[in-house]
N, C-alpha and C positions, 0 to 999 in steps of 0.2 A: 509241643514239649520244648524244640529248640529255643523258642522265645523265652520260655521260662529259664532254662538253662543260660541263655544269654542275660537275664534279666539278675539269676543270682551269682553270676561273675562280675556285674558291676560292683558291688561294694570290695571286693577284693583287689579289683582294680584300682578304686580308689584309695584304697587303704596302700598299694604298693605307690601310687603316684604321690601320696602323701609321705610317706617315708623316704622316698627319693627325692621329694622338694625340702624336706626337713634336712638330709644330709647335705644337699647342695647349700642350704641357707648356714647351716654349722661351718661348712667347710670356707664360705665366704667369710662368715665372722671371723674365725680363727686366723684366717690369711691376713685379715685386716690388724691383728694384733701385733704391736713390737715386742721384742724380746722380754724387756722388763715388766711388760704387762703378762706374758705368759708366765713368768716367774711369780708374780704376785697371784695370778688365776691360781697356779697350782696351790698356792698357801691357802687362799681362801677356799678352795674346793676341798681340800682334804679337811679343813677345819670344820668346814659345814657336814661335808659326807660322812666324816667319822662319828657325827653325833648320830647318825641313824644305821651306820654300816659297822658292825662290830670287827670284822674282819680286815677291814681297810683300817680301823684304829689302832688295831693289836699289831698289824703288820708296820705299822710307823713306829709304835712304841717298841716292838722288837729291834727293829733296825736302829732305834737309838742306843736302846740298852745294850744290845750288842757291842755298836761303836764304843761305849763307856767301858766295856770289858775287854775289848781288844784292842784299841788304841787309844784309849784314855779320852775320849772325846768331851770337848768342851760343854758346857751347859748352853752356850751361846750358838751352838751349833744343832741343837736339839731338833728345833722346827725344819731345818735344811735338811736333815736325815729323815725326820718323819714324813716328809712330803717328797722325797726323793723320785719314789715310784711314780707317783701322779706326775712330776716334772717331766721324767722321761717319756710317758704316755703322750702328754701335751707337745712335747718338743717332736716327737716321732711323727704325729700326725701332722703337725704344723709344717714338717720339712718336706713330707710325702706329698701334701695336698698343695704346697705351694710349687713343688717341681713338677707337679702333674698339670696344674692350670697354666703354669709360666716356666716352660723347659729351661728357659735362660737365666731364671731367677739366681741372683748372686748373694753371698753372705760373706762379707768382707773380713771378719773375725776368723770364720772358718778357712776360707782361702788364703788368709795371711798363714795359718797353720801349715797348710797343706804345701804353700810355697817355702815354709821354712823346713819341712821334712824333705821337699823335693832337691832342696839345695844342699842338704846332709847326704841324701844319697849320691848326689852328684860327687860331692867331694869323697865318699867312699868308693864310689866307682872309678875316680881318678887314681885312688892310693893303692885299690885292689882290683884291677881290672878284669881279673878272671874269676873273683868270687862273687857269687849270688847273694843277693840281700833278701831278707824275710823281715818284711813291716810288719809291726805286732802293735796293734792298737789293744789297750788294755779298755775293760768293760766299765765306762765311765759316762754319765750324764744322758748319751742318746745313741742308740746303735744307727740310726739314721745320720745321725749328725756325723760319725764316724765314716760311715758309707760315703758322706757328701765329701768329706775329707780326703778321702781314697779318692773319688773320682776325681776331685783336683789335681791331686797326685798324679795320676795318670794323665791327665792333661798336659801337666809342666813336664813330664817325661816324654812325651810324645809317643804314648803306647796306644796301639789300637784298641787293647783290651787289658784287665788287669783281673788275675783269677784270685778269688778270696775266701778263704776256707771259714765256715761257718757253721755254727749249731743252731742257730735261730731260724726257726721255719719260715719258709717263705711266702710271700704275698700276706703279710699280716693286715695291711690296711688297703690292699688293690694288688694290684699287678706290677710286682717291684721293676718288671724289663720294661714298663714304660718310663719309668723315672730314672733308671739306672742302667741304661741297654748296654754300656759299654763295661761293666763289671760282670765278672764270670762267677757265680757262687759255686764253690766245691761244699756240698752240705755233708755233714759229718752224721746228721741225725736221721738220714734217710736210706732205707733199704738199697734202693737204685744207686749204684756208683760207690757206695760207701766202701766195699771191700777193694775198689780201684783207687781210692782216695790218695794213698801215697804215691802210687804211681802218676796220678794226675798232677800232683804237686811237683814233683819231679820233673815231670814234662814241661811245667808252666815255668819253673826255674830255668831250665836249659833255654825256652824259646824266648823269654822276656828277661830274664836275670833277676827278676823279683816277683814275689806273690805277698799275700797278704793272711795273717795267720794270727787269732788271739790267743796268744802264749798265758795269760793268767786265767785260764779256764780252771775252776777247781774240778778233782776227780767227781765229786759226788754229782756233776751234771751230767756226767757220762754212765751213770748207774744204769742203764737199760743196755748200754753198749761198752762193757768192760775194756778198759785200755791199760796198758802197762804204764807205769809212773815211776818217778826217781825220788830217792830220799833228798830233803832240802831243810833247812830251817827258815821258817817265816814267822816273823814277830818273836823271835827267840823261842820257838818251841818245835819240835821235828814235825814235818809236815812232807806233804807229797805234791807234786804237780807232775802233768803228764809229759813224757819222755819223747813224744813223737816229733816235735821240732828238732829235739837234740839227735835223735836217730838219722833224720832226714839231713838236717845242717851238717852234722859232722861229715856224713858221708860226702857231702858236696862241698865240704869247707866254706860254709856259707855264713854270713853275718847275721844277726838280727837287730834291728833297730826298735827298742819298747818307746811307746809314748802314750799318755793318757791326756783326755780332756779335761778340761776346768770351765765350770760357768758360775760367775758371780757377777752381781749388779747388772743382769742383763747382757753380758758380754762373755763370748768364748774365748778360751786359751788354751794352751797346752803345755805340758812338761815334757821334754824329751831327753832320753837319757842316752848315754853314750853307747855306740855300737858293741854286741858283745861277739868273741868269736867262738861258734857253736863245737868248733873242734878242740877248744880247750876243754881240759878234765875239769875242770871247776864252772863251766858255763851253766849248769842248773842251778848253782847257788847263786851265780851272779844275776841270772833271770830273778831267782826267789827273793834277792834283796831289792830289785826294782819293784817287784811286786809289795814287799813290805813297805819301800819308801811312798809307793801309790797309796796304799791302805791309810796309812799315817796321815799323808798329805792332802786326801780328798776322801776320805771314808763316805761323807754324807752321800755324795754323788756316785758312789759304786753301785752297779747295777744289781749286784748280787747280796747288798747288804743285807743283813737279817738272817741268813742262813747260818744255823748252830755251827754245823760240821765244818765250814770254811774250808781249810787245805788239810785237815787234820783225818778225813774220810778217804780211804782209797780202795777201790775196785781191784778184783785179782782176777787175771785173764785165765 
């Protein structure tokens, strides 16, 4: 009987080995692609898969139509908007697999963005030595690309670790700690530690003088965990954004430095806004103006493009 069981387990072992080998080959192939090739692959992949996958096809169409309605998206940006979700996943996988295989892998464009941000942070520290800084990437192009930039900012500022407030589930493509060991995630969507999130952010600000927080999150993304919001105007309409960054920031007299990534012709770039004093009474509207500017300037690569509520829906606490 034991021999028979061993014989029956052989097909399962072969299947596992074949899946693992397929994963290895896919990773090696993806790592060999240049950024322009990944951009072209995203376009071809969406065009081919959308013929058979109605969900993918309509997600792309809705992304584009929402852009036309909200920010008067041009016809020339249609394909970029429709393929933005596929491009995000390809870039996420490429960055993760590349850093996992080669921990010292460098991306010159992203490193340039990080050095620019670090220089701005050093300038703010010299002007306001006692005020903590909240670095605020907006949700554009790729989550892992943003994480790579944050890691490079940490190196440039010579910090042992850097805390990042994020609502993205951990370990989407593997163990994140293996490729980003110096970034400390403070998850908003997990039960463990969520009630002490604000306290952890305050501790990180006092310890390091800087934390990373995505201030452009629409309220509907937190529908399972209602949060307080604040009234603002986005794209000329009454809207709402989370008030957590303003509650903590105003209490500590902090500055927020927003930016968003751009990706065109196989190259990364970034737009960095002016720092905003969170103690100011119009700080929420200033952040909302940055969100509006980012939506108009780079809607096709907004990671949450295509969601109808945008910033008009608000949870009640």
